[in-house]
Residue, then its C-alpha position, 0 to 999 in steps of 0.5 A: m528490514l528485520h525479515l531481511i536481516q533474519l534471512i541473511i543470518a539464516l542463510h549464513f548457517a545454511s546446510p544442504e538438504q534434499n527435498n522431494e524433487g531431488v533438488k538440494v536446498y541450502a537452508s538451515s532449519e531456522f530459515q525453513a521455520l522462518a519461511a514457513l511462518y512468513s508464508k502463513t502471514e496474512t497479506t490483507q486485513n480489514g482497514y480503510r481507503v479513500q474513495i476519490f471517484n465513482g462512475s464510468r470506466k473512462e472517467a475512472e481511468k482519467r481520475r486515476a491518471e490525474f491522481l498518479r500525475s499529481y500525487h506520485e511523490q506520496n507513493l500511495p497505492v491507487y486501486l481501480t475496481y469495478d462493482a457493477p455498474e460502476y468503477r471506483v478509484q480508491v487510494g491508500d491502505f490505512l489501518d485506522r479511520i482517523h488517518a484515512h479521514h485526514i488524507a481524505q480531507l487533504l485530497a478533497e481540495n482536488f477531488s471533492s468527492a473524496f470520502v473514507i470507506t471500509s475495505t480489505i486492504e493490503t497489509p502495510c509493511w512496518e515502516e508504513k503503519t500510518a498514513l502520515s509516515r507516507f506524507k512526512d516531509r511532503q506537507t506544507t506548513e498549512g497541512k496541505i499535500k504538496m502536489s508534484e511540480n509536474a501536476g497539471k502539465 
């Protein structure tokens, strides 16, 4: 959101400039500096994911679909990766092990093999710095993840 506000402000004070291809670019020097800084930011970093399956491709695709069907309301990213000779289904992009472990415990009810792994993750945006923010207002009072009403159908 902050980047969007900065972009709007920068575009408001934009002035046309000629680039190497002869195309006019309407951007202030502040905007160009911001764009250069943004292009240098890392989009990945070291973090944690919860692995919910390890095995054949067919079964991995089935488990991934099952997770998406059951937990789509949580808006967690799901990754299907291949590391010879097996496929893996991994969930989430967590910055710390504690939150990843918490989610693994919640998922273990439906995915008994869920455990935390160290991984290169997509850098979460500033609103999603913790796993719990993804689950706010979606947990039951017992601390379990609320499954979708369409789960199991």
